N, C-alpha and C positions, 0 to 999 in steps of 0.2 A: 575701914571701908576699902574696897577691892575696886578700883575703876577699870573698867573694859573699854579699851580704845578700838575704833575701826577708822583707817584713814587718818589719824590724828586727831579723830573726833570722839568725844566720851559717848558711849552708847549706854553704859550704865554703872552705877557706881553704888551697889548695895552693901548693906552694914555684915559685917562677920560677926554673927551671935554667938559660934561656937565653932568648935574646931573641925576642918575638913581632913578626915584621916585617909579616907580614899580617893580623893582628888576629884570628888563629885560633890556636887551641892544643888540646892533648889534655891532660885530667887524667888522670893515672897513679897507681896504688897497689894497695893489697891490698884490692880491692873484690869482693862477691860479685857475681852477676849481678843478683839482685834490689836491692841496694844502689846498683849502677850505672843501674838502671831508674828506682830513685825519684830520684836525682841528675838525671837528665836530664829526668825529668817537673817536678821543683822549678825546674829554670833553665829550661824552656819556658814555665812557667807566670809566671815573672817577665817574660819577653818577650812576653807575650800584649798585643795591643793592644787594651785595654779601652775602650771610649768611656764618656763621662760625659754624660748627659743632664739638662738641667735639667727638673725635675719641679716644682717650685713652688718660690716666691721671696716672703718676706716681709720687712717691714723695722720693726724695732721702734724708736721713737725716745723721746727724754725726754719727749715729751708724751703719749704713750700711758697712761704711769703716772699721771699728774697729771689725763688725763681720765677715768681709771677712778674716781680718789679724788673728783672733782668730781661725777660720776654717783651714786656711792654716797652722797655728801652730800645730793644733792637727793633722792635715794630716801628717806634718813634723815629728812630734813626732813618730807617729804609724808608718811611713815607715821607722824611724831609729831603732826602736826596733825590727821590722822584718829583717832589714838589718842586725842588730848585732845577732841575732838568727842564720840566715843564716850564716854568717862568722863564729861562734864558732862550728855550728853543721858541716859543711864542712871541716874547718881548724884547728879545734881544739884548740891547745896550739897556734899557730900562728893568729888563729882567735880572741882569747882571747887578744892577744896582739894588734890587730889591732882595735880591739873595743875601748881598752884602748887608742889607740894613735888617733883614731877619737874623743874622748872625749876629750883629752887634745886640739886637733884642733880646734873643737868648742869653747872651753873656750878661746883660743887664739884670734879666729876671732871676737868674740863678745867682746872682751877686746879691740881689735883695733878698732871696731865700736864706742864703747864707749869714747875712747881717741879723735878719730877724729868726735865725736859728728854726727854721721851718723844716720839718722832717717830710722826704717825699714818699710817702707812701701810696699805695696804688691807686687809691682813690685822688691823692696829691697828684699824682703824677698824669692821671686822666684830666685833670683840671689844667694842667701846665700845657699839655698837648692840645685841648681844645682851644686854649688862648694862642696857641701858635696857628691854629687854622684861622681864627679871626683876624690875628694879624697878617695871613696872607691874603684873607679875603679884602681887609682894606688896601693892600697894596694893588691886587686885582681890580677894583673899582678905579684906583686913581691910575692905572696904566691902560684901562679901556678907555676911559675917558679921554687920555693922551692919543690914544689910536684915532679916535673920532676927530679930535682938534688938529692933529696933523693931515688927516685925510682931507681936511678943508683947507689945505694950502698953508696953512699958518706957520709961522716960523717956530722953531724949538721953543724960544724963549716965550713966546706968546702962547704956544701949547701947554707949556709947563704950567703956566699961571692959572689958566682956564682949568686944566685937569685937576688941579689942587682944589680950587675954588667951588667946581662944580660937584667934586666927589664928596667933600666934608660933610653936607647934610645926611646922605646915606650912611657915613662911615659913623657919624656923631649918632644917629638913631638907633643903627643895630647895635652899636656896642653900649649905648646907654640902656636899652632894654635887656640885654644881658645881665649888665652890672646890677641893675636892680633885681633879676633873677637870682643873680650869686648873694648879693646882701639877704633876700629871703631865707634862702638856703643856710647861711651862714647863721641867721638869727634863730630860726626855728628847728635847725637840723642838728644831727647826732654828731658824733666826733668825726666819724668818716666823712659824712656830708658836709661838715665844717671844713675840713681839709681841703676838699674839691672845691668849695666855694672859694676857699680863701685864695689858693693858688691860680683859680680861674680869674676873680676880681683884680688880684695883682697882675695877672699876664694882661689882662684886657687895658687896663691902664697904662701899662708900659708899651702895648701894642699901637695906641693911639699916638703917643710920642713917638714911636719908631716910626709910625706912617707919615705922620705930618710933619714932623722936623729932621730925622735922619735920612728917610728917602728922599725927600726934598731937597735938602743939602747937598747929597751926594748928585742927583739928578742936576741941579744946578751947577756942581762944579764940572759935570761932563759936558755942561751946556758951552762954557768958555773954553773947550778944546776943539781941536780940528775934527773929532770924531761928529760934530753935530753936522757936517757937510757930507759925510757919507750916509746917504739917505737910507741904504740898505741895511744899516745897522739898527734903524729904528722902525718900530711897527708900523 
C-alpha cells in the first residue's frame, strides 16, 4: 500500500498491484461519483503551491524578562517613595510610624520569600506590590480613624486604642476577601497565576500582622514620649 496523507490524516491508502514506471497511476475501487470527486479535490489541495510570506518577526531573548522585572522594581520603588511622602505629609508622626512599619513589613516578606525559595517572577512581583498596597490601605484605615478620635478631643492613648479597635473589622473583611481570591487563583490557576496568588497571599498575611501589631507597638511607643504633647505633630 501507498498511504496518502493530508494534514496528518490518511486521505487514501491504495494497494500497489504493479510497477509505476512513469510516476503516474490510477486509483481504482468501488467509489461513487461524489467520492471520486472528493478524492480528487483532496489530492489537488495537497499539491497546491501555497506561498509563505513573512508578516512579522519578533525575537524574545532571556534579557527581556529581566528587563521587565527591573522596570517593575523601579516602578515599585518610586511608588513606595511617593506613598511614604504622602503618609508623612498627611499623617505626620503616625505617618512616619506607618512608613517604618511598612519597611519592617517589606523585610519580613522578602525574608519569607527567601526561606521558602520563592522566585520573584514578573507575576510574583506584581502580587507582592499589590500586597504592599493592601498594607498601606490597612494603615490608612487606622490613621483616618485616629484623626477622627483626636478631633473629638480624646487623649492620644485613648484615641490610639479606639482607632485600632474600630478599624479592625474593615481591615479583617477587606483582607479576608482578597485572601479567598488568592486561594482560588492558587488552586485553579496556572504556574504564573499561582506565583501571583502565592506572593499576594503571603503578603496579605504579613500586612495584617504589620498593621495590627508593628504599627500599634510603634505608635504606643511614641505615646510615652513628649511628642504626644505637640499637637501639630499629630493629624
